[in-house]
N, C-alpha and C positions, 0 to 999 in steps of 0.2 A: 199689465195692470199693477206696476208697482209707480209708488205716488210720486208726479212729475215733477225735475225739478226745471230751473231755467237752463237758458242754451241760448247762444247767441252767434248758433251757425250755422249759415246758410244749408247745408246738409239739412240738417234737422228739420228746419222749417222745411223743405222742400219733400223731406218725408212723409209728412203728416198730411200734407196736398193728395197724396198718395192717394186714391180706396185702398178698401179691404172687398178684396174681389169676392170677398163670397158673406154678398151684403143680402143678397134677394132671401126674402124669407124662407125659410126650409118649409116642407111640403107633411102633412099631416101622417103618422102613423095610423096604419088600422085599426079598428078594434073593435068588440062590442058597441053600441050605443049609448052614453048614460044619460040617465035623469037627473038634469040639474038640481032635479026637488034632495036627489041623494049629495047631492057638492055644496054641503052651502057648511057655516059655521056651526050650527045647531045638532049636527049629524056625523060629527068628521070624530072618526076617534081618533085623536091629535095627541100627540105625549105629557098636558097638560090641558083638562075640560078650556075651551072660548082660547084658546092662546093656538097659532100657529109656531113653530121653533122652525127660523133658517139658519142651517150651515155655513159658516163661511171660514176657506183661509185665515192664517196669520202668517205674516199681512197681505195683506188685502190688496192689489193697486188698476189705476187704471189702462186702458176705458173702464173696466167692469167693476170697479167700484172708484171712490174716489177719497183722498184724508185717509185712507185707513180703517175706515171709520161703512160698515153696512151699514147701518141706521138710518144713517140721511138719506138714502134714498135716492143719492147721484152716482151716477156714471151706470153703466147700459144693466148689468144685474141684479145692481140692489132695486135702481128702480123696477127691473125686470119682477122682482121680489114682490112689490109691493103691488104689482099689478094686479099676479096672479092668488095671491092673499084677496084685493080689492074683489078677486072672479068668484073667491071660494066664501064670498060675505066676510072679511074678514076685514078691522078694521086696522088703520096702522100702528095702535095704542095695542092689536092683540097680539101682533109683530112681534113676536122674543129672537135674539141672536145669539148665538153659542159659534165660537171660533175652534178648528177644528182642521188640524194639521188634513193637509189634501191627502198622502195616501192612508192615512187614515180613517177619511172618511169611504172609501172604499173595502178597505177589511170585512169577513160576512163579521154576523151576531151582533148586539144591538147596538144603536145608536141613540148620541146628545140628542140627534133634530129628530122633526120629523123631514124637510125637504133641505138641500145643500145646494147651493149655485156655487161652485168655484171654476167653470171652464171643464167639466170634465167633458172627455170625448167618449160616447156610446158607445163598445167593444159586445163580443160575446165571451171574450173574457172574460168582463171586468160583470153580466149579466149574470154570472154563473154566483156571485159575491152583491149583489146590491139590483135593486129595478133603477129603471131609468124611464124619466114621463115622457113624452112626446117629443120630437127636436125639437128648439127653436133659434140654432145659430148653422150653416152652415161656416166650417175654415180651411183652412190650412195652413202648413208651417212655417216660416222662413228664416233668416236668418240677418241677424244684427251684430255688428262692429264700431271697433271709434277708429277714427284718419291714423293715425297713428302705433292701429295692430298689423303683424305680416299680413291677416287679410284681408286688408283695406281694399286690396286690388283687385277682388275674385271679380270673376262676369262672367264662369261658369261651371256647370260639380266638379269640371276635371280638374279643376283651381282647390277646389273645396276642397279638394280629396288628403290635399299632402298639408292640412290645417287643422289642431287642434279645439274642438268644438265642447260647448259646454249646456246641457240638461236640468232640468228639471230630473228627481227622481219620479217614476212612474206618470211621467207624461206621456203622450203618443209621440209628441216628441223624440225623444226618445230612439226606437223605434223606428221610427220614418229618417233620423239621421243615420243609424246603426243600416240600415238596408240598401241607403245609397251609399255609404262610405264604409272605410273601415271601421268594425267594432273598435279597435283597440283604440281609436282618434277620440272616442266619445264618453265626454268623462259625465258622471252624472251628480249634483248638487240637492243637497236637501230642500232649498230653497233656491226663487231667484234670485233672491240678494244676494249668497252666494254664488247661484250663477254668474253675475257681476262685477261681485267683487273677483272672482278669477280672471275674469274680460280683464277689470285695471289693474289686476295687479298682473299681470300677463300669463301666468298658468294656464289658459287655454287663447284663442285668436278670435274666436269669434260662440255667438251664442245662439240657438237652436229655442224659435218660440211660435204660438199659434202666432198667425197675420195681426190680428189687432193688434196685442199686447206689445210686438213686434215693433208695431209704430210709434206706441207710448214710450217702448225704454228708448230707443234711439233718440228720442224727442228728450231725454231724460239723462241721458247722457254723453261728457261732453262733449262733440265732435264726432258726434254716433251715425253711425253711417247704417244703413237698410239695404242690406246686398239684393236681397232677392227673396220669389218665394222655391222651396223647393218643391219637386215634383211630386205629383200624384206616386204612389206607394201599390194601388193596387186600382179595382173596379170602382168602390163603394164610397161614396162621398162623403169624407170625415163629421161630424155633428155632433152639438154640443147637447144637452140634457142635462135635468133636474137629476139628481140622485136621493133617491130614496130604502129604504133599511130590504132585505130583500123579500118580495111578497108582500109590503106594506097592505095595506088596507087603505090608502091613500094614493096612489100612483093611479090611478083609474080617471081620478076623480083632478089629481094634479093636470097628469094626458089633457084633460080635457078643458082646465082655465088654458091650457098656456094653448090649444089646438084655436076653443076660442077666443083667445086674444089675439092668431093670425089671422082670424075668420076677418073678423074687425077690425084688418088694421090696423092695431094699436099696435104688433113685433114691429113691423115696419117703421113707425113714426118711433117709438125706441131708439131701433139704429140710427135713424136721421137724428137724432136727436145727439146720440153717446160715439157713434161710430160714424167714420169716416165711412163717404160713399160716392168720389169720384174721382174716378179718372182709375189707374190701371198699377201691378207692380208684376216685374219685369220674374219671371221664371226663368230659374239656373238650370242652366241645358249643359 
């Protein structure tokens, strides 16, 4: 999720060759059929007529966005945003971006955006405050550290339990970490940049991130190490969805756009372009 920097570590290069385990396309959510004629720029009830406003966190990070610039179309979620817009018959010039803190985007009430892509995992608790589109990516959580950290030699969950972990506030990485580990050993930070600085300063021993972000972070950190994935804490697969205001009139059409991109193979093509898709990452047991 963060802007990648140079690295001379062989460990980092190897970590980027490792695959995102959840790169297979998601399956569509069931729901009433949507008439494509009702899902286009001419009829959609957006914040500004003829404009589709996307929200994104600040900062935003690879591999989801590049250069902390959501509008450049580079990175998986930036490219997906423009693909969704095009499916709804909005040109790139019809797309507007606003920056919204991650947790603020999930609070109840009016929104400054029509749709928001910031790696939001779909949960029942969040559905009480916001709408989600059909899922566009299946994801797992992973753990990143540095060679100089006390956690660098971790190979099992039992090893990890003795170390201090950091997560971004309100992300699903926090409950996953606290479910698997001692709650008191997991610290929350306002942004991933804050968590990264805590790691570099020795305040924590490792970070919990979604797997694609963990791969990018391992490459950004000097002597970064991807320790492995955390095992699932439930029966359901964690999935990312586009966030909209609660009971938004756009939700069905945005879901239709995501489903259409999945059906014609566009989601897979975007994943293949922007996300690592070969090999496997070990699961900590």
